[in-house]
C-alpha positions in Angstrom: 0.0 0.0 0.0 1.6 3.3 -1.0 0.7 6.7 0.4 -3.0 6.7 1.2 -5.0 9.0 -1.1 -6.8 10.5 1.9 -3.6 12.0 3.2 -2.9 13.5 -0.2 -6.3 15.2 0.2 -5.6 16.3 3.8 -2.0 17.3 3.2 -2.7 21.1 2.9 -4.9 21.1 6.0 -2.4 19.1 8.1 0.4 21.4 7.0 -1.7 24.4 8.2 -2.1 22.7 11.6 1.7 22.1 11.7 2.5 25.7 10.8 0.1 27.1 13.4 1.8 24.9 16.1 5.1 26.1 14.8 4.2 29.7 15.2 3.2 29.2 18.8 5.9 27.0 20.4 5.7 26.0 24.0 8.4 24.6 26.3 8.5 21.6 28.6 5.3 20.9 30.4 3.9 24.3 29.5 2.3 23.0 26.3 -1.2 24.3 27.3 -2.2 25.9 23.9 -0.9 22.9 21.9 -2.6 20.4 24.2 -5.9 22.4 23.9 -5.6 22.5 20.2 -4.9 18.7 20.0 -7.9 17.9 22.3 -10.2 20.2 20.3 -9.3 18.6 17.0 -9.6 15.0 18.4 -13.1 15.8 19.7 -14.0 17.3 16.3 -12.8 14.2 14.6 -15.2 12.1 16.6 -12.6 10.3 18.7 -14.3 7.9 21.1 -12.5 9.2 24.2 -10.3 12.3 24.8 -8.4 12.6 28.1 -6.4 15.6 29.0 -3.9 16.2 31.8 -2.1 12.8 31.5 1.4 13.4 32.7 0.5 17.0 33.6 -0.2 18.3 30.1 -0.4 15.2 27.9 -3.4 14.3 25.8 -4.6 10.8 25.0 -7.3 9.9 22.4 -9.0 6.5 22.1 -10.2 5.2 18.7 -12.1 2.0 18.6 -12.2 0.0 15.4 -15.3 -1.4 13.7 -14.8 -4.3 16.0 -12.7 -4.8 19.2 -13.1 -8.5 19.3 -9.3 -9.0 18.9 -8.7 -7.3 22.2 -5.6 -5.6 20.8 -4.6 -2.1 21.9 -1.8 -0.3 20.0 -0.4 3.1 21.2 1.0 5.7 18.8 3.0 8.6 20.3 4.0 12.1 19.2 5.8 14.8 21.2 4.5 18.4 21.4 7.2 20.6 23.1 9.6 23.1 21.5 13.2 24.2 22.4 14.4 27.4 24.2 16.0 28.8 21.0 15.6 31.9 18.8 14.4 31.0 15.3 16.2 32.4 12.2 14.3 30.6 9.4 12.4 33.8 8.3 9.4 31.6 7.5 6.0 33.4 7.4 4.9 31.0 10.2 8.0 31.5 12.2 7.8 31.5 16.0 5.9 34.4 17.6 7.3 33.5 21.0 10.6 35.1 21.9 13.2 32.6 22.9 11.3 29.5 21.8 11.1 27.6 18.5 10.2 24.2 17.1 13.7 23.3 16.3 13.2 19.5 16.5 10.1 19.0 14.4 7.7 18.1 17.2 5.2 20.4 15.5 5.3 18.0 12.5 5.1 14.9 14.7 2.0 16.3 16.4 0.3 17.3 13.1 1.1 13.9 11.5 -0.5 12.0 14.4 -3.5 14.3 14.3 -3.9 13.5 10.6 -3.7 9.8 11.2 -6.2 10.1 14.1 -8.7 11.8 11.8 -8.3 9.1 9.1 -8.6 6.3 11.7 -11.8 7.9 13.2 -13.3 8.2 9.7 -12.5 4.7 8.5 -12.2 2.5 11.6 -10.9 -0.2 9.3 -9.4 -2.3 12.1 -10.3 -4.7 14.8 -9.1 -3.4 18.1 -8.3 -0.1 19.8 -5.8 2.6 18.7 -4.6 5.0 21.4 -3.0 8.3 20.2 -0.6 9.8 22.7 0.5 13.5 22.6 3.3 14.0 25.0 4.8 17.1 26.5 8.3 17.8 27.7 10.4 15.5 25.6 13.3 17.9 25.5 15.0 17.0 28.7 12.2 17.1 31.3 10.9 13.6 31.0 7.3 14.0 29.8 7.3 10.3 28.7 8.3 9.3 32.3 5.5 11.6 33.6 2.9 10.0 31.4 4.0 6.5 32.3 4.0 7.3 36.0 0.5 8.7 35.6 -0.6 5.2 34.5 -0.7 5.7 30.7 -0.2 2.0 29.9 -2.6 0.6 32.5 -5.3 3.2 32.2 -5.7 2.7 28.4 -4.7 -1.0 28.2 -1.9 -0.3 25.8 -0.1 -3.6 24.8 2.5 -2.2 22.4 3.6 1.3 21.5 5.2 3.0 18.5 7.0 6.3 18.1 8.4 8.4 15.2 11.0 11.2 14.7 11.9 13.2 11.6 15.5 13.1 10.5 17.3 15.7 8.3 19.7 14.3 5.7 17.3 11.4 4.9 15.1 11.8 1.8 11.8 13.3 2.8 9.1 10.7 3.3 11.5 7.7 3.4 12.2 5.7 6.6 15.0 4.2 8.6 15.0 2.0 11.7 17.2 -0.4 13.6 16.6 -3.3 16.1 18.0 -3.1 19.6 19.7 -0.1 21.3 18.9 3.0 19.1 19.1 6.2 21.1 21.5 6.5 24.1 20.8 6.8 27.8 21.3 10.5 28.7 22.4 11.2 32.3 23.1 14.5 33.9 25.9 15.5 36.3 26.8 18.5 38.4 30.2 18.8 40.2 30.7 21.5 42.8 34.3 22.1 43.4 35.2 23.8 46.7 38.6 25.1 47.8 39.9 28.3 49.5 39.2 31.6 47.8 41.9 34.3 47.6 43.7 37.1 45.8 44.9 36.3 42.3 48.3 37.8 43.3 48.7 35.3 46.1 47.7 31.8 44.7 49.9 30.1 47.3 47.5 31.3 50.0 44.5 29.9 48.2 43.3 26.5 47.0 42.6 27.3 43.4 39.2 25.9 42.4 39.5 27.1 38.8 42.7 25.0 38.4 41.1 22.0 40.1 38.0 22.2 37.9 40.1 22.5 34.8 42.0 19.4 35.7 38.7 17.6 36.4 37.4 18.5 32.9 40.5 17.0 31.3 40.6 14.0 33.6 37.0 13.1 32.9 38.0 12.3 29.3 40.1 9.4 30.6 36.9 7.5 31.4 36.2 7.0 27.7 39.9 6.8 26.7 41.1 4.4 29.5 38.2 2.8 31.3 35.7 1.9 28.6 36.2 -1.0 26.2 37.0 0.5 22.9 34.2 -1.4 21.1 31.6 0.2 23.5 30.1 3.7 23.0 30.3 6.2 25.8 30.3 10.0 25.6 31.2 12.3 28.5 30.7 16.0 27.9 31.3 18.9 30.2 29.1 21.6 28.9 29.2 24.3 31.6 32.0 25.8 33.7 30.8 28.4 36.1 33.0 30.2 38.7 31.6 31.8 41.8 33.4 35.1 41.1 33.5 37.0 37.8 36.2 39.3 39.0 39.6 39.4 37.3 41.6 39.4 40.5 39.7 36.8 42.7 40.4 33.1 43.0 36.9 31.8 43.5 35.9 29.7 46.5 33.6 27.5 44.3 33.4 26.3 40.7 30.4 24.3 39.3 30.7 22.0 36.3 27.8 20.5 34.5 27.4 18.0 31.7 26.0 14.8 30.3 27.0 11.1 30.1 25.6 9.1 27.2 25.8 5.3 27.1 24.1 2.4 25.3 24.0 -0.3 28.0 23.5 -0.6 31.7 27.0 -1.9 32.5 28.5 1.1 30.7 26.1 3.4 32.5 27.2 1.9 35.8 30.9 2.2 34.9 30.7 5.8 33.7 28.8 6.9 36.8 31.3 5.2 39.2 34.4 6.5 37.4 33.0 10.0 37.0 32.5 10.3 40.8 35.9 8.8 41.5 37.8 10.9 39.0 36.1 14.2 40.2 36.6 13.6 43.9 40.1 12.1 43.5 41.4 15.0 41.3 40.0 17.6 43.6 41.6 15.9 46.6 45.0 15.7 44.8 45.0 19.5 44.5 43.8 20.1 48.1 40.1 20.7 47.4 36.8 18.9 47.5 34.3 17.9 44.8 30.7 17.1 45.5 29.1 15.1 42.7 25.4 15.0 41.9 24.6 12.4 39.3 21.1 12.0 37.8 20.1 9.0 35.8 17.8 10.7 33.3 16.6 9.1 30.0 17.3 5.3 29.7 18.5 3.7 26.5 15.8 3.6 23.7 15.7 -0.1 22.7 13.6 -1.4 19.8 12.2 -4.8 20.4 12.9 -7.3 17.6 9.5 -8.4 16.5 7.8 -5.0 16.6 10.8 -3.5 14.8 10.5 -6.1 12.0 6.8 -5.3 11.8 7.5 -1.5 11.7 10.1 -2.1 9.0 7.6 -4.0 6.9 5.0 -1.2 7.3 7.5 1.5 6.3 8.6 -0.5 3.3 5.0 -0.9 2.2 4.4 2.9 2.5 7.7 4.2 1.0 9.4 1.3 -0.8 13.0 0.7 0.4 13.9 1.4 4.0 17.3 2.3 5.4 19.2 0.9 8.4 19.3 3.7 10.9 22.6 4.4 12.7 22.9 4.3 16.5 22.7 7.8 17.9 24.1 9.1 21.2 21.2 11.6 21.5 18.6 10.9 24.2 14.9 10.2 23.6 12.4 9.8 26.3 10.1 7.5 24.3 12.5 5.1 26.1 10.3 5.3 29.2 7.4 3.9 27.1 9.5 1.2 25.5 10.6 0.2 29.0 6.9 -0.5 29.8 5.7 -2.1 26.6 7.3 -3.7 23.5 7.4 -1.4 20.5 9.6 0.4 18.0 10.9 3.9 17.2 11.4 4.9 13.6 12.9 7.8 11.7 11.1 9.6 8.8 13.2 11.5 6.4 13.1 15.4 6.5 15.1 15.9 3.4 18.2 18.2 3.1 17.3 20.6 5.8 19.3 22.1 8.7 19.9 19.5 11.5 17.5 19.4 14.5 18.3 21.8 17.4 19.6 24.3 14.8 18.0 27.8 14.7 17.6 27.4 10.9 15.8 24.1 11.1 12.2 23.6 9.9 10.1 20.5 9.6 9.5 19.5 5.9 5.8 19.4 5.2 6.5 17.0 2.3 7.1 14.3 4.8 3.5 14.5 6.1 1.7 12.1 3.8 4.3 9.3 4.4 4.2 9.9 8.2 0.5 9.8 8.4 0.3 6.7 6.2 2.8 4.9 8.3 0.7 5.6 11.5 -2.5 4.4 9.8 -0.8 1.3 8.4 0.6 0.3 11.8 -3.0 0.3 13.2 -4.6 -1.4 10.2 -1.9 -4.1 9.7 -1.4 -4.8 13.5 -5.2 -5.1 14.0 -6.7 -6.2 10.7 -10.4 -5.9 10.3 -12.4 -9.0 9.6 
């Protein structure tokens, strides 16, 4: 089955929804306008049940097929939130919200799932229940975790769950996927280095926290270079170095470092956390200071289960023809929380030759909409065939 004709007809309208969401980006859990728009449209489509406030500002829609005798329940998830960035696309529908923009394509994800929901509500050509999930706060705040903790899977009886993300550099409307670990676990750390502040002219009377912190930054790279098996994949990044004093002539009492650790397995996650704490505290002690480490296990590894991934690959191939093998990425994705609860698969849809996500010049490619919508509809109709 190629692109469904209904989505070719709906394409201009779905693109308008997408552009409206794009012009009004919202951050984290504060996706109130977007969630209200989603709920309003789902009700207008005749969705059987619309529930707001799941995971704070998430929206869930329930669509029953012509029959539900199979007892199957399949979840489809899209994310709604934007990023704290300033847009430079110059598009007529560019962000109207200072300091916020849809730089990751969540506007497109939401619009495509809305389009699929409309089609599924119109046709109901399946035997079972489709649950459409619109999630807030994917960009670092764990909206997927919040929805799961709010009982998403149990409340709606979801048995398996599927997600999708656009990907620049892949031809628009084509797909790529892989089995097993896909997106990395993304953990956060904060290291507070404390010494003895003093005058820049008398460093011998101080314990220089700037020097200590600089050595910690360098020493942390030894985790990957000398503690991790070279065939494993681990990334340790220090992204913030903040001194207590901004003066030219003051050795600060405290320095704070922040960053991320990204891994693809639990053993590597354990190793990286253990070594980061040991390296930071040991380096600080060697220079006469102290280091207090706060380590937060944030997004887990996104793992595609074998059978659902094979199924998703077949669906994508039916929609778009050939399908690529997606590379492992060290980026984090909080759809992982849902895949930890239920089997399923995460797939990439091509966005064409656009700026990369998280770039101020990025924009979702509306040409991907028919393929994305068709994929969602085919997942439901093939997983729960009518009759």
